[in-house]
C-alpha positions, 0 to 999 in steps of 0.5 A: 119242329113241326112240319105242316105239310099242304094240300090243295083245296079240291073244293069250295064253299060259295063263300069260300069260291066268291072270295078266291074267285072274286066272282058273286053269289049270283053269279057263282050261280048262275053259271052252276045254273048255265052248266059253265060251273060244276057245282056238287050236293053232298048232305045240305051243303053245296061245294064247287069243283077247285078243277070247275072254278079254274076253268071257269076263271080261265075261260075254259067251260066246265067240261075240260075241267072232267077232263082231267079227273 
C-alpha cells in the first residue's frame, strides 16, 4: 500500500485561482492592480499566493495575508 502525502498549495496560477475562488480572470487582475490581491511573477508566469487569495475571499486585504508569513 502506497501512502500519498498531500501538500497544501502555496500559490495558484490565474486559471486555478479563478476555479477555486469562482471569480473571473478580469476580476482577479483588477484586485491585483488595486493591491487587494498579491501576485508574484516567477519567470514568465504569474502566480497568486494562497494566503492572499484566502484573505480576499474572506474579506480581508492582502496586507493581512502578508503579516502571517
